[in-house]
LOMIDREN-706122 format. One record per atom (N, C-alpha, C, O, CB): atom name; chain; x, y, z. Coordinates in steps of 0.2 Angstrom, whole numbers, always signed. Each point is the difference from the previous one (the first is absolute). Glycine has a CB too. Layout:
<sites>
  atom  mol     xx     yy     zz
    CA    A      X      Y      Z
...
</sites>
This chain:
<sites>
  atom  mol     xx     yy     zz
     N    A   +471   +555   +620
    CA    A     +4     -3     +5
     C    A     +7     -2     -4
     O    A     +5     +1     +3
    CB    A    -15     -5     +4
     N    A     +9     +1    -13
    CA    A     +6     -2     -3
     C    A     +5     +6     -2
     O    A     +6     -1     +0
    CB    A    -12     -9     -5
     N    A     +3    +16     +4
    CA    A     +4     +6     -1
     C    A     +4     +2     +6
     O    A     +6     +2     -1
    CB    A    -15     +2     -7
     N    A     +6     -5    +14
    CA    A     +4     +1     +6
     C    A     +6     -5     +1
     O    A     +5     +2     +2
    CB    A    -16     +3     +3
     N    A     +9    -11     -7
    CA    A     +5     -5     +1
     C    A     +6     +1     -5
     O    A     +6     +0     +1
    CB    A    -15     -8     +2
     N    A     +7    +10     -9
    CA    A     +5     +2     -5
     C    A     +4     +6     +2
     O    A     +6     +0     -2
    CB    A    -13     -4     -7
     N    A     +4     +9    +12
    CA    A     +4     +6     +2
     C    A     +5     -2     +6
     O    A     +5     +4     +1
    CB    A    -15     +3     -5
     N    A     +8    -12     +8
    CA    A     +5     -2     +5
     C    A     +6     -4     -3
     O    A     +5     +0     +2
    CB    A    -15     +0     +6
     N    A     +8     -5    -13
    CA    A     +5     -4     -2
     C    A     +5     +3     -5
     O    A     +6     -2     -1
    CB    A    -14     -7     +2
     N    A     +5    +14     -5
    CA    A     +4     +4     -5
     C    A     +7     +2     +2
     O    A     +5     -1     -4
    CB    A    -16     +4     -1
     N    A    +12     +1    +11
    CA    A     +6     +2     +1
     C    A     +6     -6     +1
     O    A     +5     +1     -1
    CB    A    -11     +9     +7
     N    A     +3    -15     -4
    CA    A     +5     -6     +1
     C    A     +1     -4     -6
     O    A     +5     -3     -1
    CB    A     -9     +2    +12
     N    A     +1     +3    -16
    CA    A     +1     -3     -7
     C    A     +7     +2     -3
     O    A     +3     -3     -4
    CB    A    -16     +2     +2
     N    A    +15     +7     +4
    CA    A     +6     +3     -2
     C    A     +6     -4     +2
     O    A     +5     +0     -4
    CB    A    -10    +11     +5
     N    A     +4    -14     +5
    CA    A     +6     -4     +2
     C    A     +1     -7     -4
     O    A     +5     -3     +0
    CB    A     -7     +7    +11
     N    A     -3     -5    -15
    CA    A     +1     -6     -5
     C    A     +5     +1     -5
     O    A     +2     -4     -4
    CB    A    -14     +1     +6
     N    A    +14    +10     -3
    CA    A     +5     +2     -5
     C    A     +7     -3     +2
     O    A     +4     -1     -5
    CB    A    -11    +11     +2
     N    A     +8    -12     +9
    CA    A     +6     -3     +2
     C    A     +1     -7     -3
     O    A     +5     -2     -1
    CB    A     -6     +9    +12
     N    A     -5    -10    -12
    CA    A     +0     -7     -3
     C    A     +1     +1     -7
     O    A     +5     -4     -3
    CB    A    -12     -1    +12
     N    A     +3     +9    -12
    CA    A     +1     +1     -8
     C    A     -2     +7     -1
     O    A     -6     +2     +3
    CB    A     +4    -15     -6
     N    A     +5    +17     -1
    CA    A     -1     +7     -1
     C    A     -7     +1     -3
     O    A     -3     +5     +2
    CB    A    +15     -3     -4
     N    A    -15     -6     -2
    CA    A     -6     +1     -3
     C    A     -6     -4     +3
     O    A     -6     +0     -2
    CB    A    +12     +2     -8
     N    A     -5     -5    +16
    CA    A     -5     -4     +3
     C    A     -6     +4     +3
     O    A     -6     -2     -1
    CB    A    +15     -6     +4
     N    A     -8    +14     +0
    CA    A     -5     +4     +2
     C    A     -5     +2     -6
     O    A     -6     +0     +1
    CB    A    +13     +4     +9
     N    A     -4     -2    -15
    CA    A     -4     +3     -6
     C    A     -3     -6     -3
     O    A     -6     +0     -3
    CB    A    +14     +9     +1
     N    A     -5    -15     +2
    CA    A     -3     -6     -3
     C    A     -6     -2     +4
     O    A     -6     -2     -3
    CB    A    +17     -2     -2
     N    A    -11     +4    +11
    CA    A     -5     -2     +5
     C    A     -6     +5     -1
     O    A     -6     -2     -1
    CB    A    +14     -3     +9
     N    A     -7    +11     -8
    CA    A     -5     +5     -1
     C    A     -3     +0     -7
     O    A     -7     +0     -1
    CB    A    +13     +8     +9
     N    A     -2    -10    -13
    CA    A     -3     +0     -7
     C    A     -4     -7     -1
     O    A     -6     +1     -3
    CB    A    +16     +5     -1
     N    A     -8    -11     +7
    CA    A     -4     -6     +0
     C    A     -7     +0     +4
     O    A     -5     -2     -3
    CB    A    +16     -4     +2
     N    A    -10     +9     +7
    CA    A     -7     +1     +3
     C    A     -4     +5     -3
     O    A     -7     -1     +0
    CB    A    +13     -1    +10
     N    A     -4     +7    -13
    CA    A     -4     +5     -4
     C    A     -3     -4     -6
     O    A     -6     +1     -2
    CB    A    +13     +9     +5
     N    A     -4    -14     -7
    CA    A     -2     -4     -5
     C    A     -6     -5     +2
     O    A     -5     +0     -3
    CB    A    +16     +1     -3
     N    A    -10     -4    +12
    CA    A     -5     -5     +2
     C    A     -6     +4     +2
     O    A     -5     -3     -1
    CB    A    +14     -5     +5
     N    A     -8    +13     +0
    CA    A     -6     +4     +2
     C    A     -4     +3     -6
     O    A     -6     +0     +0
    CB    A    +12     +3    +10
     N    A     -2     -1    -16
    CA    A     -4     +2     -6
     C    A     -4     -6     -3
     O    A     -5     +2     -2
    CB    A    +14     +7     +0
     N    A     -6    -15     +2
    CA    A     -4     -5     -3
     C    A     -6     -2     +5
     O    A     -5     -2     -3
    CB    A    +16     -3     -2
     N    A    -10     +5    +11
    CA    A     -5     -1     +5
     C    A     -6     +4     -1
     O    A     -6     -1     +1
    CB    A    +14     -4     +7
     N    A     -7    +12    -10
    CA    A     -5     +5     +0
     C    A     -5     -2     -6
     O    A     -5     +3     -1
    CB    A    +13     +6     +6
     N    A     -5    -13    -10
    CA    A     -5     -2     -6
     C    A     -6     -4     +2
     O    A     -4     -1     -3
    CB    A    +15     +1     -4
     N    A    -10     -3    +13
    CA    A     -6     -4     +3
     C    A     -5     +3     +4
     O    A     -5     -2     +2
    CB    A    +13     -7     -2
     N    A     -7    +16     +1
    CA    A     -5     +4     +4
     C    A     -6     +1     -5
     O    A     +1     +1     -6
    CB    A     +9     +5    +13
     N    A    -16     -6     -4
    CA    A     -6     +1     -4
     C    A     +0     +7     -2
     O    A     +2     +5     +3
    CB    A     -8    -14     +3
     N    A     +3    +10    -12
    CA    A     -1     +7     -3
     C    A     -6     +4     +4
     O    A     -5     -3     +1
    CB    A     +9     -2    -13
     N    A     -2    +11    +14
    CA    A     -5     +4     +4
     C    A     -2     +6     -4
     O    A     -4     +4     +3
    CB    A     +8     -9     +8
     N    A     -2     +6    -17
    CA    A     -2     +7     -3
     C    A     -7     +0     -2
     O    A     -3     -5     -3
    CB    A    +14     +5     -2
     N    A    -14     +5     +8
    CA    A     -7     +1     -1
     C    A     -5     -3     +5
     O    A     -6     +0     -1
    CB    A     +9     +1    -11
     N    A     +0     -5    +16
    CA    A     -4     -4     +5
     C    A     -1     +4     +6
     O    A     +5     +4     +2
    CB    A     +0    -15     -6
     N    A    -10    +11     +8
    CA    A     -1     +3     +6
     C    A     +4     -3     +6
     O    A     +2     -5     -1
    CB    A    -13     +8     -3
     N    A    +13     +2     +9
    CA    A     +4     -3     +5
     C    A     -4     -5     +4
     O    A     -6     +1     +1
    CB    A    +13    +10     -1
     N    A     -3    -16     +3
    CA    A     -4     -5     +4
     C    A     -1     +3     +7
     O    A     +4     +4     +3
    CB    A     +1    -13    -10
     N    A    -11     +7    +10
    CA    A     -1     +2     +7
     C    A     -1     -5     +4
     O    A     -1     +1     +7
    CB    A     -5     +9    -12
     N    A     +5    -17     +3
    CA    A     +0     -5     +4
     C    A     +5     -5     -1
     O    A     +3     +0     -6
    CB    A    -16     +2     +7
     N    A    +14     -7     +3
    CA    A     +5     -5     -1
     C    A     -2     -5     -6
     O    A     +4     -2     -4
    CB    A     -1     +3    +16
     N    A    -10     -2    -12
    CA    A     -2     -4     -6
     C    A     +1     +3     -6
     O    A     +2     -4     -5
    CB    A    -11     -1    +12
     N    A     +8    +11     -8
    CA    A     +1     +4     -6
     C    A     +8     -1     -2
     O    A     +2     -1     -6
    CB    A    -12     +9     +8
     N    A    +14     -7     +3
    CA    A     +7     -1     -1
     C    A     +2     -7     -3
     O    A     +5     +0     -4
    CB    A     -3     +9    +13
     N    A     -5    -14     -6
    CA    A     +2     -7     -1
     C    A     -2     -1     -7
     O    A     +3     -4     -4
    CB    A     -4     +0    +16
     N    A     -5     +7    -14
    CA    A     -3     -2     -7
     C    A     +3     +5     -5
     O    A     -2     -1     -6
    CB    A     -8     -2    +11
     N    A    +15     +7     -4
    CA    A     +3     +5     -5
     C    A     +3     -4     -5
     O    A     +0     +2     -6
    CB    A     +2     +6    +15
     N    A     +2    -13     -8
    CA    A     +4     -4     -5
     C    A     -4     -5     -4
     O    A     +2     -3     -4
    CB    A     +8     +5    +11
     N    A    -16     -4     -4
    CA    A     -4     -5     -3
     C    A     -4     +3     -7
     O    A     -1     +6     +0
    CB    A     +0    -12    +12
     N    A     -1     +1    -16
    CA    A     -3     +2     -6
     C    A     -7     +1     +2
     O    A     -3     -3     +4
    CB    A    +10     -4    -11
     N    A    -10    +12     +4
    CA    A     -7     +2     +1
     C    A     -5     -4     -3
     O    A     +1     -2     -6
    CB    A     +3    +14     +8
     N    A    -10    -13     +1
    CA    A     -6     -3     -4
     C    A     -4     +6     -3
     O    A     +0     +6     +3
    CB    A     +0    -16     +5
     N    A     -3     +9    -13
    CA    A     -4     +5     -3
     C    A     -6     +3     +4
     O    A     -1     +6     -1
    CB    A     +4    -12    -10
     N    A     -5     +2    +16
    CA    A     -5     +2     +5
     C    A     +3     +5     +4
     O    A     -4     +4     +3
    CB    A     -2    -15     -4
     N    A    +12    +11     +3
    CA    A     +3     +5     +5
     C    A     +0     +7     -3
     O    A     +0     +5     +4
    CB    A     +7    -14     +1
     N    A     -7    +10    -12
    CA    A     +0     +6     -3
     C    A     -6     +4     +1
     O    A     +0     +6     +0
    CB    A     +8    -10     -8
     N    A    -14     +0     +9
    CA    A     -6     +3     +1
     C    A     -1     +2     +7
     O    A     -5     +4     +2
    CB    A     +0    -11    -11
     N    A     +9     +5    +14
    CA    A     -1     +2     +7
     C    A     +1     +8     +1
     O    A     +4     +3     -3
    CB    A     +1    -15     +6
     N    A     -9    +14     +1
    CA    A     +0     +8     +2
     C    A     +7     +1     +3
     O    A     +1     -3     +6
    CB    A    -14     +4     -5
     N    A    +17     +4     -3
    CA    A     +6     +2     +3
     C    A     +0     +2     +7
     O    A     +4     +0     +4
    CB    A     +0     +2    -15
     N    A    -10     +1    +13
    CA    A     -1     +3     +7
     C    A     -3     -5     +5
     O    A     -1     +1     +5
    CB    A     -1    +10    -11
     N    A     +1    -17     +3
    CA    A     -3     -5     +5
     C    A     +5     -2     +5
     O    A     -2     -1     +6
    CB    A     -4     -4    -16
     N    A    +13     +5     +9
    CA    A     +5     -2     +5
     C    A     +2     +6     +5
     O    A     +3     -1     +4
    CB    A     +1     -8    -12
     N    A     -7    +15     +6
    CA    A     +3     +6     +4
     C    A     -5     +1     +6
     O    A     -6     -1     +0
    CB    A    +10     +6    -10
     N    A     -1     -4    +16
    CA    A     -3     +1     +6
     C    A     +3     +6     +4
     O    A     +6     +1     -1
    CB    A     -9    -14     +2
     N    A     -1    +16     +2
    CA    A     +2     +6     +4
     C    A     +1     -2     +8
     O    A     -4     -4     +2
    CB    A     -2    +12    -10
     N    A    +11     -6    +11
    CA    A     +1     -2     +7
     C    A     -3     +6     +4
     O    A     +3     +5     +0
    CB    A     +8    -12     -2
     N    A    -17     +6     +5
    CA    A     -3     +5     +3
     C    A     +1     +0     +8
     O    A     -2     +4     +3
    CB    A     -7     -4    -12
     N    A    +13     -4    +11
    CA    A     +2     -1     +7
     C    A     +6     +4     +2
     O    A     +2     +0     +6
    CB    A     -7    -11     -6
     N    A     +8    +15     -5
    CA    A     +5     +4     +2
     C    A     -2     +7     +3
     O    A     -5     +3     -2
    CB    A    +11     -8     -7
     N    A     -3     +7    +15
    CA    A     -1     +6     +3
     C    A     +5     +5     -2
     O    A     +6     -1     +0
    CB    A    -12     -5     +9
     N    A     +4    +12    -10
    CA    A     +5     +6     -2
     C    A     +3     +3     +7
     O    A     +4     +5     -1
    CB    A     -9     -3    -10
</sites>
């Protein structure tokens, strides 16, 4: 959603050059830097299975208990048999 907002606002950012020539580049640079810093707080997902439930997605950034590693990985997988082709 934010990508769409950015694509709508970006053409109007050019008009900020009337205020100061370097203002559009400064705004884009500052936002890129802030976004880069914010990505450092994302949880690491390398080698992790994709989440299939909301509970798994919420627990993604939490620290694991040693007992959770013993859990069967197929335990949370379910098939939807109610679909008709």
